[in-house]
C-alpha positions in Angstrom: 33.2 1.6 50.2 34.9 1.3 53.5 38.1 2.6 51.9 36.4 5.6 50.6 34.8 6.2 53.9 38.3 6.3 55.4 39.3 8.8 52.7 36.4 11.0 53.6 37.3 10.9 57.3 40.9 11.7 56.4 39.9 14.9 54.6 37.6 15.9 57.5 40.3 15.2 60.1 42.8 17.3 58.1 40.2 20.1 58.0 39.7 20.0 61.7 43.5 20.1 62.4 43.8 23.1 60.1 40.9 24.8 62.0 42.7 24.3 65.3 45.9 25.5 63.7 44.2 28.8 63.1 44.2 29.2 66.8 47.8 28.5 67.7 47.3 28.7 71.4 45.2 25.5 71.3 47.5 23.3 69.3 51.3 23.1 68.7 52.6 24.1 65.2 54.0 20.6 64.8 50.5 19.3 64.3 50.5 21.2 61.0 52.8 18.5 59.6 50.4 15.8 60.8 47.6 17.5 58.9 49.7 17.7 55.7 50.7 14.0 56.1 47.1 12.9 56.4 46.2 15.1 53.4 49.0 13.8 51.2 48.2 10.2 52.1 44.5 10.7 51.3 45.4 12.5 48.1 47.6 9.6 47.0 44.9 7.1 47.9 42.3 9.0 45.9 44.6 9.2 42.9 45.1 5.5 43.1 41.3 5.0 43.2 40.8 7.2 40.2 43.4 5.1 38.2 41.6 1.9 39.2 38.3 3.4 38.2 39.8 4.3 34.8 41.0 0.7 34.3 37.6 -0.7 35.5 35.5 1.6 33.3 38.0 1.6 30.3 37.7 5.4 30.0 38.8 8.5 31.9 37.0 8.7 35.3 34.8 11.7 34.7 32.0 10.4 32.3 29.1 10.6 34.8 28.2 12.6 37.9 29.7 10.1 40.3 33.1 10.1 38.6 32.9 13.8 38.0 32.4 14.6 41.7 35.2 12.3 42.8 37.6 13.8 40.2 36.6 17.3 41.0 37.2 16.8 44.7 40.6 15.4 43.9 41.5 18.4 41.7 40.5 20.8 44.5 42.7 19.0 47.1 45.6 18.7 44.7 45.6 22.4 43.8 45.2 23.4 47.4 48.1 21.1 48.4 50.3 22.7 45.7 49.3 26.2 46.8 49.8 25.4 50.5 53.4 24.4 49.8 54.0 27.7 48.0 51.9 30.1 50.0 51.9 28.6 53.5 48.3 29.5 54.2 46.7 26.7 56.1 43.7 28.9 56.9 42.8 28.6 53.2 42.2 24.9 53.7 39.5 25.6 56.3 37.4 27.0 53.4 38.5 24.8 50.6 38.7 21.3 52.1 35.1 21.2 53.2 34.0 21.9 49.6 35.9 18.8 48.5 34.7 16.8 51.5 31.0 17.6 50.7 31.5 16.7 47.1 33.1 13.4 48.0 30.4 12.7 50.5 27.7 13.4 47.9 29.4 11.1 45.4 29.7 8.2 47.8 26.5 9.0 49.7 28.3 8.9 53.0 27.0 10.2 56.4 26.6 13.0 57.5 26.3 14.3 53.9 23.8 11.6 53.0 21.6 12.8 55.9 21.7 16.4 54.6 20.8 15.1 51.1 17.8 13.2 52.4 16.5 16.1 54.3 17.1 18.5 51.5 15.4 16.2 48.9 12.3 15.8 51.2 11.9 19.5 51.3 12.7 20.1 47.7 10.3 17.3 46.5 7.6 19.1 48.4 8.3 22.3 46.6 9.4 21.1 43.1 7.9 17.6 43.0 11.3 16.2 42.2 14.7 15.8 44.0 17.5 18.3 43.2 20.2 16.0 44.7 19.6 12.5 43.1 22.1 9.8 44.2 24.9 9.5 41.7 25.1 6.0 40.1 28.5 4.4 41.0 28.2 1.6 38.4 30.7 2.2 35.5 29.1 2.4 32.1 30.4 2.6 28.5 31.0 6.1 27.1 28.1 7.6 25.2 28.7 8.4 21.6 29.1 12.1 22.3 32.0 11.3 24.7 33.9 9.0 22.5 36.4 11.6 21.4 40.0 12.6 21.9 38.7 16.0 23.2 36.9 14.3 26.1 40.2 13.7 27.8 41.3 17.3 27.2 38.2 19.5 27.6 36.9 18.0 30.8 40.2 18.1 32.8 40.8 21.7 31.7 37.5 22.7 33.1 38.2 20.9 36.4 41.5 22.8 36.7 39.6 26.0 36.2 36.9 25.2 38.7 39.5 24.0 41.2 41.3 27.4 40.9 38.0 29.3 41.3 37.3 27.2 44.5 40.7 28.4 45.9 39.7 32.0 45.0 36.4 31.4 46.8 38.3 30.3 49.9 40.7 33.3 49.8 37.7 35.6 49.3 36.0 34.2 52.4 39.2 34.8 54.4 39.5 38.3 53.0 36.0 39.2 54.1 36.6 37.8 57.6 40.0 39.6 58.0 38.4 42.8 56.7 36.0 42.7 59.7 38.5 41.6 62.3 41.9 42.9 61.2 41.2 45.9 59.1 44.5 47.4 60.4 46.6 44.5 59.1 47.1 45.7 55.5 49.7 43.1 54.9 47.2 40.3 55.5 44.5 42.0 53.4 46.9 42.7 50.5 48.2 39.1 50.5 44.7 37.8 50.3 43.8 40.2 47.5 46.9 38.9 45.6 45.9 35.3 46.2 42.4 36.0 44.9 43.8 37.6 41.8 46.3 34.8 41.3 43.7 32.0 41.6 41.2 33.7 39.4 43.8 34.4 36.8 44.8 30.7 36.7 41.2 29.7 36.6 40.3 32.1 33.9 43.1 30.8 31.6 41.9 27.3 32.0 38.3 28.3 31.6 39.1 30.1 28.4 41.0 27.0 27.2 38.0 24.8 28.2 35.5 26.9 26.2 37.8 26.8 23.2 38.4 23.1 23.3 34.7 22.6 23.9 33.8 24.6 20.8 36.3 22.4 18.8 34.7 19.3 20.2 31.2 20.5 19.5 32.2 21.2 15.9 33.4 17.5 15.7 30.3 16.0 17.5 27.4 18.3 16.4 28.8 20.1 13.3 28.7 23.5 14.9 31.0 25.4 17.3 28.2 26.8 19.5 24.7 25.7 20.2 23.5 28.0 23.0 23.0 24.8 25.1 22.3 25.7 28.8 25.8 24.4 29.7 27.5 26.5 27.1 25.5 29.6 28.1 26.4 29.2 31.7 30.1 28.7 30.8 29.9 32.0 29.0 28.2 33.6 32.0 31.0 32.3 34.3 33.6 33.6 31.8 31.9 37.1 31.7 31.8 37.3 35.5 35.5 36.7 35.9 36.3 38.9 32.9 34.4 41.6 34.7 36.4 41.0 37.8 39.6 41.9 36.0 38.1 45.0 34.7 36.5 46.2 37.9 39.6 45.7 40.1 41.3 48.3 38.0 38.7 50.9 38.9 39.2 53.1 42.0 37.3 51.8 45.0 36.8 48.3 43.7 39.8 46.5 45.2 39.5 44.5 48.4 36.1 43.7 49.9 34.1 44.3 46.7 36.3 42.1 44.5 36.2 39.4 47.2 32.4 39.4 47.0 32.8 39.2 43.2 35.0 36.1 43.6 32.2 34.5 45.7 29.6 35.4 43.1 31.8 33.8 40.5 32.0 30.6 42.5 28.2 30.5 42.8 28.0 30.8 39.0 30.6 27.9 38.7 28.4 25.7 40.9 25.4 26.5 38.8 27.3 25.8 35.6 28.8 22.5 37.0 25.8 21.1 38.8 22.7 23.3 38.6 22.4 23.3 34.8 22.3 19.5 34.6 20.1 18.9 37.6 18.6 21.7 39.7 17.6 24.2 37.0 15.8 21.6 34.8 13.9 20.4 37.8 12.9 23.9 38.9 12.0 25.3 35.5 10.8 22.1 33.9 12.9 21.9 30.8 15.2 19.3 29.2 18.8 19.0 30.2 20.2 19.8 26.8 23.1 18.4 24.9 25.2 17.9 28.1 22.6 15.7 29.9 25.2 12.9 30.1 26.6 14.7 33.1 23.4 14.4 35.2 23.0 11.7 37.9 20.3 9.1 37.7 17.0 9.8 39.4 16.3 8.3 42.8 14.6 5.0 42.4 
């Protein structure tokens, strides 16, 4: 746990350095390399931790909510690091890295994220009579029968890659909206961010489509049907339709720029609902079972 705490601190420190780098008068450019070094070291350490978890659990490390959160946070950081080396946009990290840091803090139940979870659950229990953010169980368990398939190691990582790309699109969209307000005369910045949003969503959409297809094949193998209208499947389709609409709308006059940036943020909200809300929050709020994908939900608070 102490090692993972250090990992969480490393991501937070890297985010803070990137934030200061956005204001060059406060910190020299050479500190950018320090931020990258910290990020790369933390990324390597997290990858090692995932491999060790794979060996310990005897299966790929994304079978429950704890493993899923840690793996998802790793994918976000990995994709950001690759993009940063190509695009040189450290400001993107200011939006993206905190998402990964929050997910890691939730998975490991580390402060200050754990304090936010406690306060949130107290308020939510008062409203819904049940917590929406249960503590993920960190104890490795054998795979459930539904997950004992070759497609488990294909379908889930493909979805993570799509969600990671959509997270980058969310970060670029946030920057686009800020620059629209502050630097509307800098068309080069705005156009670059528009191109980044389009690139990230395009990559995410390809992986999302592949994830839905592989999921359908896996469903046919596991449940003898390609589609069950399970809540997870329905929300995957909703996410797909939102981003498909993005490609259509950006071709229409008056829909480029700020409007499509908001659409990218809407898509990210739908991704969050599909990834976490369907398994935990929505069943609690609307009082229904978690469906065929309930294995992805965390255990309730004891």
